[in-house]
C-alpha positions as CSV (number, residue, x, y, z in Angstrom):
1,Q,0.0,0.0,0.0
2,V,1.0,3.6,-0.7
3,Q,-0.2,6.3,1.6
4,L,-0.5,9.9,0.3
5,V,-0.5,13.0,2.5
6,E,-1.4,16.2,1.1
7,S,-1.0,19.9,2.5
8,G,-1.1,23.1,1.5
9,G,-5.0,23.8,0.8
10,G,-6.9,26.9,2.0
11,L,-8.7,30.0,1.2
12,V,-7.3,32.6,-1.2
13,Q,-8.6,35.5,-2.9
14,A,-8.8,35.7,-6.7
15,G,-5.4,36.3,-8.2
16,G,-3.6,34.7,-5.5
17,S,-1.4,31.7,-5.2
18,L,-1.4,28.3,-3.2
19,R,1.2,25.6,-3.1
20,L,0.1,22.1,-2.6
21,S,2.2,19.2,-1.6
22,C,1.8,15.5,-1.4
23,A,4.2,13.0,0.2
24,A,4.1,9.2,-0.6
25,S,5.0,6.6,1.8
26,G,4.8,2.9,2.4
27,S,5.4,0.4,-0.5
28,I,6.7,3.0,-3.1
29,F,8.4,0.5,-5.1
30,G,7.7,1.1,-8.6
31,L,6.3,4.5,-8.1
32,T,5.5,6.2,-11.6
33,A,3.5,8.8,-12.4
34,M,2.1,11.3,-9.7
35,G,-0.5,14.0,-10.1
36,W,-3.5,16.0,-9.0
37,Y,-7.0,16.0,-9.7
38,R,-9.8,18.0,-8.5
39,Q,-13.5,17.6,-7.8
40,A,-15.9,20.8,-7.6
41,P,-19.1,20.4,-6.0
42,G,-21.8,18.7,-8.2
43,K,-18.9,17.9,-10.7
44,Q,-16.9,14.7,-11.8
45,R,-13.3,14.5,-10.6
46,E,-11.1,16.0,-13.3
47,L,-7.3,16.0,-14.0
48,V,-5.2,19.1,-13.2
49,A,-1.8,17.9,-13.8
50,T,0.7,14.9,-13.8
51,V,4.2,14.3,-13.7
52,T,6.2,11.2,-14.4
53,S,9.3,9.9,-12.8
54,G,11.3,11.2,-15.5
55,G,9.6,14.5,-15.3
56,S,7.3,14.8,-18.2
57,T,4.3,16.8,-17.4
58,N,0.8,17.0,-18.6
59,Y,-1.7,19.7,-17.8
60,A,-5.5,20.3,-18.2
61,D,-6.0,23.1,-20.6
62,S,-8.0,25.3,-17.9
63,V,-4.6,25.4,-15.8
64,K,-2.0,25.7,-18.4
65,G,0.3,28.6,-17.8
66,R,-1.2,29.4,-14.2
67,F,-0.3,25.9,-12.6
68,T,3.1,24.2,-12.2
69,I,3.5,20.7,-11.2
70,S,7.0,19.5,-9.8
71,R,8.3,16.4,-8.2
72,D,11.1,15.5,-5.9
73,N,12.0,11.9,-6.3
74,A,14.4,11.5,-3.5
75,K,11.5,12.7,-1.0
76,N,8.6,11.0,-3.2
77,T,6.8,14.2,-2.9
78,V,4.8,16.0,-5.8
79,Y,4.0,19.7,-5.7
80,L,1.5,21.8,-7.2
81,Q,2.3,25.5,-7.7
82,M,-1.1,27.3,-8.4
83,N,-1.1,31.3,-9.4
84,S,-3.5,33.5,-10.5
85,L,-6.2,31.5,-9.1
86,K,-9.8,31.8,-10.2
87,P,-13.1,31.3,-8.2
88,E,-13.7,28.5,-10.8
89,D,-10.5,26.6,-9.3
90,T,-12.6,26.2,-6.3
91,A,-12.4,22.5,-5.6
92,V,-11.1,19.6,-3.3
93,Y,-7.7,18.6,-4.8
94,Y,-6.7,15.1,-4.7
95,C,-3.2,13.8,-5.0
96,N,-2.6,10.6,-7.3
97,A,-0.1,8.0,-7.5
98,A,0.6,5.0,-9.7
99,T,2.8,2.1,-9.1
100,V,3.9,-0.5,-11.5
101,R,5.4,-3.7,-10.0
102,F,6.3,-6.9,-12.3
103,G,3.5,-5.8,-14.6
104,D,0.7,-5.0,-12.0
105,F,-0.7,-1.7,-12.1
106,N,-2.1,0.1,-8.7
107,N,-3.5,3.5,-8.2
108,Y,-3.7,5.3,-5.0
109,W,-5.6,8.5,-3.9
110,G,-5.0,11.0,-1.0
111,Q,-7.5,12.2,1.4
112,G,-8.1,15.5,-0.5
113,T,-7.5,19.1,0.5
114,Q,-9.8,22.1,0.1
115,V,-8.9,25.0,-2.1
116,T,-11.3,27.9,-2.1
117,V,-10.7,30.9,-4.3
118,S,-13.1,33.9,-3.3
119,S,-14.0,36.5,-5.9
């Protein structure tokens, strides 16, 4: 099992910034991609950004140019720097991590951290 502990959410005014962190621990052998997803009230969970162990990144169109995902492989930690925040960024943000061990794929989720952007 992999445990994911998130931190850094909170309340911020539109135009402000927040930085989310997510540390992975436990059975992290085979840890590959890590990323962030979000779920707003009444909406489905959606991808925000992902980063592979090699550093390749992928972003949702809605956050490109405003959010930056990064990763510290030595600490098994992924970060999400969120700038120029908008009220529509308000959601619960979930950390995600994937492992591949001998061909067996597993997916793990954090408990979520609330991000609220006021107008």
